[in-house]
Steps between C-alpha positions, in 0.01 A plus 500: 500500500661768717259633759492778760264506795419847621373499859638155569452499874128566512237219501461495120875518430571224745234269348619585148861413588381173662353407156757628257808372683372153398464587134791359295489779235498796740814684616432755769728787433372763746286521814410827655388616842515850642466369856767232485742630240857396573402161637459191288159350436602186693601706804147637519340160415740227621291223331643632167866452605679342207201566274470883485811660649482815285561839662192711555542826321327834469292528186712624208290489179799534269694212665190283504433565130860420414510172685147359473264404220197506730428686820228399744363796698400371843441836654213635710185617327558824314881481520563323176 
């Protein structure tokens, strides 16, 4: 299953990625972060080097819908 994680660099996003990177049927297609966009997830969290090296992007709903079957919203209360 192709998955996007919106708000990947917050506490919830980080814990979710820690779990789903180990799932054999999950392909992470997009991770977003307004704060760290332009960096890779593993640059922000070096423990994920070689595991989650995707670029952190700004949230683009059309791109996410095109490339993911499921999107996890790991945003602050009220933002989702």
